[in-house]
C-alpha positions in Angstrom: 0.0 0.1 -0.3 1.2 3.4 -1.1 1.3 5.8 1.8 0.7 9.2 1.4 3.3 12.4 1.4 3.1 13.9 4.7 3.1 18.0 5.2 4.3 19.9 7.9 2.8 23.1 8.2 0.9 25.3 10.4 -3.2 26.2 9.2 -2.5 29.8 10.4 0.0 30.3 7.6 -0.9 31.2 4.0 2.1 29.4 2.6 1.1 26.0 4.0 -2.1 26.2 3.3 -1.5 27.0 -0.2 0.6 23.2 0.1 -2.6 22.1 1.6 -5.3 23.8 -1.2 -3.1 22.3 -3.7 -2.8 18.8 -2.6 -6.8 18.6 -2.2 -8.0 20.0 -5.5 -5.7 16.9 -6.9 -6.7 14.5 -4.8 -3.3 13.7 -3.4 -3.7 11.7 -0.4 -1.4 13.3 2.6 -1.1 13.1 6.3 -0.6 16.5 7.7 2.0 17.0 10.8 0.7 20.3 12.5 3.7 22.7 13.4 2.8 25.2 15.9 5.3 28.0 14.5 4.3 30.4 17.9 5.3 27.4 19.8 8.7 27.4 18.3 7.5 24.3 17.2 9.8 24.6 14.0 13.2 25.1 16.2 12.8 21.4 17.8 15.6 19.3 17.3 13.1 16.9 15.7 11.7 19.2 12.7 15.4 20.7 12.5 16.4 17.4 11.5 13.5 17.7 8.7 14.2 21.4 7.6 17.4 22.6 8.8 16.0 26.0 8.1 13.7 26.1 10.2 10.4 26.7 8.3 7.2 25.4 7.3 5.6 24.2 5.3 7.4 20.9 4.5 6.8 18.2 2.1 8.4 14.3 3.0 7.7 12.3 0.1 6.9 8.5 0.1 10.8 7.6 -0.8 12.3 9.8 1.9 13.3 13.3 -0.2 12.2 16.2 1.5 11.2 19.2 -0.1 10.8 22.8 1.5 9.5 26.3 0.2 5.8 26.6 -0.6 6.1 27.3 -3.5 8.1 24.7 -5.1 6.2 22.0 -3.1 3.4 23.4 -5.0 4.5 22.7 -7.6 5.9 19.9 -7.6 2.8 18.5 -6.5 0.9 19.8 -9.3 3.6 18.9 -12.3 1.4 17.8 -15.4 -2.0 18.5 -14.1 -4.4 20.9 -14.5 -3.2 23.5 -12.4 0.0 24.0 -14.7 -0.9 25.6 -17.9 0.2 23.4 -21.3 2.4 26.4 -23.1 5.4 26.7 -21.9 5.1 30.7 -21.8 2.0 30.5 -19.9 3.7 27.8 -17.4 6.9 30.5 -17.6 4.2 33.2 -16.7 2.7 31.5 -13.6 6.3 31.1 -12.2 6.9 35.2 -12.6 3.8 35.6 -10.8 4.9 32.7 -8.2 8.2 34.4 -7.8 6.8 37.6 -7.5 4.5 37.0 -4.9 7.2 35.6 -2.3 9.7 38.7 -3.3 7.0 41.6 -3.5 3.8 40.7 -2.0 4.0 38.1 0.6 7.1 40.4 2.6 4.6 43.2 2.9 1.2 41.8 3.1 1.6 38.7 5.2 4.3 40.2 7.0 2.1 43.5 8.5 -0.8 40.8 9.1 1.5 38.6 11.0 2.7 41.4 13.1 -1.0 43.8 13.5 -3.0 40.2 13.9 -0.9 37.9 15.4 1.8 39.9 17.0 -0.7 42.8 18.5 1.2 45.8 17.4 0.0 49.0 17.3 -0.2 51.1 13.9 2.6 53.2 15.2 4.4 49.9 16.1 4.4 48.9 12.5 7.0 49.9 9.6 4.9 52.0 7.6 6.4 51.1 4.3 4.8 47.9 4.8 1.2 49.6 4.0 2.9 51.2 1.0 4.3 48.1 -0.3 1.3 45.9 0.5 -1.0 48.1 -1.4 1.3 48.6 -4.2 1.3 44.6 -4.6 -2.4 44.2 -4.9 -2.8 47.5 -7.1 -0.8 45.8 -9.7 -3.0 42.5 -9.0 -5.6 45.1 -9.8 -4.2 45.9 -12.9 -3.4 42.5 -14.3 -7.4 41.4 -13.4 -8.8 44.3 -15.2 -10.0 41.9 -18.2 -9.4 38.5 -16.9 -11.1 35.9 -14.2 -7.5 34.5 -12.9 -4.0 35.5 -13.4 -2.6 33.9 -15.8 -4.2 32.3 -19.4 -8.0 31.3 -18.9 -7.8 29.2 -15.8 -7.0 28.3 -12.4 -3.3 28.1 -11.8 -0.6 28.1 -9.0 -0.4 31.6 -9.8 -3.8 31.9 -8.2 -3.4 29.7 -5.2 0.2 31.2 -4.2 -1.4 34.6 -4.6 -4.5 34.1 -2.7 -3.6 32.7 0.4 -2.7 35.9 1.9 -4.7 38.1 -0.6 -7.6 36.9 1.2 -6.7 37.5 4.5 -5.3 40.9 3.7 -8.0 42.7 5.5 -6.2 41.0 9.4 -2.9 43.3 7.9 -5.2 46.7 7.9 -5.7 46.7 3.8 -9.0 47.1 3.0 -9.7 44.9 -0.5 -12.6 47.3 -1.3 -10.4 49.8 -2.7 -9.3 46.8 -4.8 -12.7 45.6 -6.7 -11.2 42.9 -9.2 -9.0 41.5 -6.8 -11.7 41.0 -4.1 -14.0 39.4 -7.1 -11.1 37.3 -8.0 -10.4 36.5 -4.5 -14.4 34.9 -4.5 -13.5 33.1 -7.6 -10.3 31.4 -6.1 -12.3 30.1 -3.1 -15.2 29.2 -5.0 -12.8 27.4 -7.3 -10.6 25.8 -4.6 -13.9 25.1 -2.2 -12.4 27.1 0.5 -14.5 28.0 3.3 -14.2 32.0 3.5 -13.3 31.6 7.7 -10.1 29.3 6.8 -6.8 30.1 7.9 -8.4 33.1 9.6 -6.9 34.8 12.3 -8.4 33.4 15.7 -7.5 34.9 19.3 -8.3 31.7 20.9 -5.9 29.8 19.5 
């Protein structure tokens, strides 16, 4: 009997959820191992033996090989599937947006969300540049979605999954998606495509 892959992740993390949603969409069986980042569980000796970088998500394949970094894991799981375009240029375009998400989107929107919702910092304690950078990122997406339903081609791809993870909870970082109507409509569309509950992955002060 083939054992499922094992995914180490924190379900409050958009980076971890994008891996979960990719596996769910493709019907890939997995064993989810919850790792609480806020409790320092990524810094334990056991976890560091799996991923010395001390980060989630992390995938352990049936053959024991280990892969880290959310978008790399998503691409590995989805290669050859409906979530990756057939056209080679569209594949490159998808990767372009996935790289952009980790370089220009997540470092502002996810970081501001973490500082505001999880660390409980007041506005005057948060780097104001994070709001400016996050709004610029949302503006780039708004323009991209002016006349299209999805980020790349005319189908749901990994680019949408990568970007929706933190965009859908951007309000928890103080961003107002009512100012970005195309983005807001796209979030609802991707959530529907993936069957994401609107409360999935949202900040819960009781957790």
